[in-house]
C-alpha positions in Angstrom: 103.9 99.9 129.2 107.3 101.2 129.0 109.3 104.4 130.1 106.0 105.9 131.4 104.4 105.9 127.9 101.3 104.6 127.6 100.5 102.1 124.3 97.2 100.7 122.8 96.3 97.3 122.5 97.0 97.4 118.8 100.6 99.3 119.1 101.4 95.7 121.4 99.6 93.2 119.5 101.8 91.0 117.4 99.8 90.9 113.8 100.8 88.6 110.6 100.0 89.7 107.1 97.2 86.7 107.3 95.6 89.1 109.9 95.0 91.7 107.2 93.6 89.6 104.3 90.1 89.3 103.6 90.8 85.4 102.3 92.9 83.2 100.5 90.3 82.6 98.1 89.5 85.9 97.0 93.2 87.1 96.8 94.9 86.9 93.7 98.8 86.0 93.2 100.4 89.7 92.6 98.1 90.8 95.4 99.7 88.3 97.9 103.3 88.7 96.5 103.4 92.0 96.2 100.6 94.7 97.0 99.3 93.3 100.2 102.5 92.7 101.4 103.5 96.7 100.5 100.1 97.2 102.0 101.0 95.5 105.5 104.1 97.5 105.8 101.9 101.1 105.3 99.3 99.1 108.2 101.8 98.8 110.5 103.3 102.0 110.3 99.9 103.7 110.2 99.0 101.5 113.7 101.5 103.5 116.6 100.9 106.8 114.2 97.2 106.8 114.6 96.7 107.1 111.2 93.1 105.9 110.4 91.9 103.7 107.3 90.0 106.5 106.0 93.1 108.6 106.0 95.3 106.5 103.9 92.4 106.0 101.3 92.0 110.0 101.0 96.1 109.9 100.1 95.9 107.4 97.8 92.8 109.3 96.0 95.6 112.4 95.7 98.1 110.1 94.8 96.5 108.1 92.3 94.8 111.1 90.8 98.0 112.6 89.8 99.6 109.6 88.4 96.5 109.1 86.4 97.0 112.6 85.0 100.3 111.8 84.1 98.8 109.7 81.4 98.0 112.4 79.3 101.3 113.1 77.9 102.8 111.3 74.9 106.2 111.0 76.8 107.4 107.6 78.0 109.2 108.6 81.1 106.3 110.6 82.0 104.0 107.6 81.6 106.4 105.5 83.3 106.6 108.2 86.6 102.5 108.2 86.4 102.9 104.2 86.7 104.9 104.2 89.5 102.8 106.8 91.2 99.3 104.7 90.3 101.2 101.6 91.8 102.0 103.7 95.1 98.2 104.6 95.5 97.3 101.0 94.7 99.5 99.7 97.7 98.0 102.5 100.1 94.4 101.5 98.7 95.4 97.9 99.9 96.7 99.4 103.4 93.5 101.0 104.2 91.3 97.8 104.0 94.4 95.6 105.7 94.7 98.4 108.8 90.8 98.2 109.1 91.2 94.6 109.6 94.2 94.5 111.7 92.4 97.1 114.0 88.8 96.1 113.7 88.2 100.1 112.4 85.4 99.0 109.3 83.1 101.7 108.6 80.5 101.7 105.7 81.9 105.2 105.0 85.4 103.8 104.8 84.0 100.9 102.1 82.4 104.2 100.0 85.6 106.0 100.2 87.6 103.0 99.3 85.7 102.3 96.5 85.9 106.5 95.7 89.6 106.1 95.3 89.4 103.4 92.2 86.7 105.7 90.6 88.7 108.9 90.6 91.8 107.0 89.2 90.1 105.7 86.3 87.8 108.7 85.7 90.8 110.4 85.0 92.4 108.0 83.1 89.6 107.8 80.6 89.5 111.3 80.1 93.1 111.9 79.9 93.3 108.6 77.2 90.3 110.4 75.2 92.1 113.8 74.9 95.5 112.0 73.9 94.0 109.9 71.4 92.3 113.2 70.1 94.8 115.1 70.0 97.0 112.5 67.2 94.2 112.8 65.3 93.9 109.3 64.2 90.3 108.3 65.1 87.2 110.9 64.4 86.4 112.5 68.0 83.0 111.6 68.0 83.6 107.9 67.6 86.7 108.5 70.2 84.2 109.8 72.9 81.7 106.7 71.9 84.1 104.2 72.5 85.7 105.9 75.6 82.3 106.1 77.4 81.0 102.5 76.4 84.4 101.0 77.7 83.9 103.5 81.1 80.6 102.1 81.2 81.4 98.3 80.9 84.3 99.2 83.7 81.8 100.6 86.3 79.5 97.5 85.6 82.5 94.8 86.0 83.8 96.5 88.9 80.9 96.4 90.6 80.0 92.9 89.8 83.4 91.7 90.7 83.0 93.4 94.1 79.4 92.1 94.6 80.3 88.5 93.7 83.6 88.2 95.9 81.5 89.3 98.8 79.0 87.0 98.6 81.8 84.4 98.3 83.5 85.9 101.7 79.9 85.6 103.1 80.2 82.0 103.2 83.7 81.9 104.2 83.7 84.4 107.5 80.0 84.9 108.1 77.9 88.4 108.0 80.8 90.1 109.9 83.7 88.7 107.8 82.1 89.8 104.5 80.9 93.4 103.1 78.2 92.0 101.4 75.2 94.8 102.0 71.6 94.5 100.8 70.1 97.1 98.7 66.8 97.4 101.2 69.3 98.0 104.3 71.3 100.5 102.3 68.4 102.0 101.1 67.2 102.5 104.8 70.5 103.7 106.4 70.3 106.3 103.6 66.9 107.5 104.9 68.0 107.7 108.3 70.6 109.9 107.3 69.7 113.8 108.4 71.5 116.1 105.6 71.8 118.8 107.0 73.8 117.1 109.7 76.0 114.8 107.7 75.4 116.0 103.7 78.7 114.5 102.6 77.6 111.0 104.2 74.1 111.7 102.9 75.3 112.0 99.5 78.1 109.1 99.8 75.0 106.9 100.9 73.1 108.1 97.5 75.5 106.5 95.7 76.2 103.5 97.3 72.8 102.7 97.6 72.1 102.8 93.8 75.5 100.9 93.8 74.0 97.9 95.6 70.7 98.1 93.5 73.1 97.6 90.3 74.6 94.9 91.7 70.8 93.1 92.7 69.3 93.9 89.2 72.0 92.4 87.5 72.4 89.5 89.3 68.5 88.5 90.3 68.9 85.3 91.0 71.7 85.9 93.6 69.6 88.4 95.4 66.3 85.8 95.5 68.7 83.1 96.8 69.5 85.5 100.0 65.8 86.2 100.4 65.2 82.4 100.5 68.4 81.4 102.6 67.1 84.0 105.4 63.7 82.9 105.5 64.7 79.8 106.1 67.7 80.5 108.5 67.1 83.9 110.0 69.8 83.2 112.4 72.4 80.6 111.7 73.0 79.2 108.9 73.9 75.3 108.4 77.7 75.1 108.3 78.1 71.9 106.2 75.8 74.2 103.5 78.1 77.2 103.8 81.1 75.2 102.9 79.3 72.9 100.1 78.8 76.7 98.4 81.9 78.4 99.3 83.8 74.8 97.7 81.4 75.2 94.5 81.6 79.0 93.9 85.7 79.0 94.8 86.2 78.4 91.1 84.9 81.8 89.9 87.0 84.0 92.1 89.9 84.0 89.6 87.2 85.6 87.0 86.3 88.6 90.0 90.0 89.3 90.3 90.2 89.6 86.9 87.8 92.1 86.3 89.7 94.1 89.0 92.6 96.8 89.0 95.7 94.5 88.3 94.9 93.1 85.0 93.1 96.2 83.8 96.3 98.5 85.0 98.8 95.4 83.2 96.8 96.1 80.3 96.6 99.9 80.9 100.5 100.1 81.2 101.1 97.8 77.8 98.9 100.3 75.7 101.0 103.1 76.9 104.6 101.1 76.6 103.5 100.6 73.2 102.1 103.8 72.5 98.7 102.5 71.6 96.3 103.7 74.7 93.0 102.9 71.9 93.5 99.2 72.6 92.6 99.6 76.2 89.3 100.9 75.7 89.1 98.3 73.0 90.6 95.4 75.7 87.7 96.7 78.2 84.5 96.7 75.8 85.5 93.2 74.3 88.1 91.1 76.6 86.5 92.2 79.9 82.9 92.2 79.0 83.3 89.0 77.6 84.5 87.6 80.9 82.0 89.3 82.7 79.2 87.7 81.0 80.1 84.4 81.4 80.9 85.2 85.2 77.4 86.5 86.1 75.9 83.4 83.8 77.9 81.2 86.2 76.9 83.0 89.5 73.2 83.1 88.1 73.1 79.6 87.5 75.1 78.0 90.8 72.5 80.6 93.0 69.7 79.9 91.4 70.2 76.1 91.7 70.6 76.3 95.4 67.7 78.9 95.8 65.2 76.0 93.9 67.1 73.5 96.4 66.1 75.2 99.4 62.4 76.1 98.4 62.0 72.2 97.7 63.7 71.1 101.0 61.6 73.7 103.1 58.4 72.4 101.6 59.2 68.9 102.6 59.7 69.9 105.8 56.0 71.6 106.3 54.4 68.1 105.1 
């Protein structure tokens, strides 16, 4: 306490950037050396100002949305302004999670809003790129819409699965409290308990999130089955050596989850804008990103399917 002013525990604690990261296993080079550093500065600034993670998320949505809209114009300077705004929005999007971890202010609604930010940006990006391509008259309008829908659908699935596998990995790094790995059955139960008339926004958000987790489990059934087996055998404490072993085996696939997320997409988007061939971005999404996604799902299913069989076998031997 100084000059009669009260300070909170979070205002007086000395934080390091490591306190704000999810895990070294899941962080990528560009985030560690740029995005997270800027995000950490925003988070540190937000603490004494009593700015919450959700406030930062909402600010990032509006900044990123405006920046994305600027990609509609066939003007390089305007596009560069959009790139700068989208980059700024991404540092805010990083800051909200970092602030939540620094202040231990993590909520399900915050996670949903965090995911919504990227969805809003890319919805606008896909829409304005479609309109921009149609304006050139290079391709038939119907073909542009078909390719854009395929690319957008691919993007939604790839982002969801990358998020899923990263949180599965974090479960074995930091345990249940340090991961945002949510089961569809648990989310659905939470959704049912929310009263629409008292909390309409939360109810709607949880409906989308329940469908999001359901999609993840449908596309990766062996991972889902593995967790069911794991919790049936070890309902309270998972053996540390098992967690360490799975973490080590799964760590090599984390760079693939990073490729499928924001940075790679935006780098190629910026490249396509700079050379004024924005249709290339859709091709990149459909061909390159889908190939990586299919490979990632195959390897994760193979790994956790193997562990599921081993756990079931060991459990049978225990009961003989």
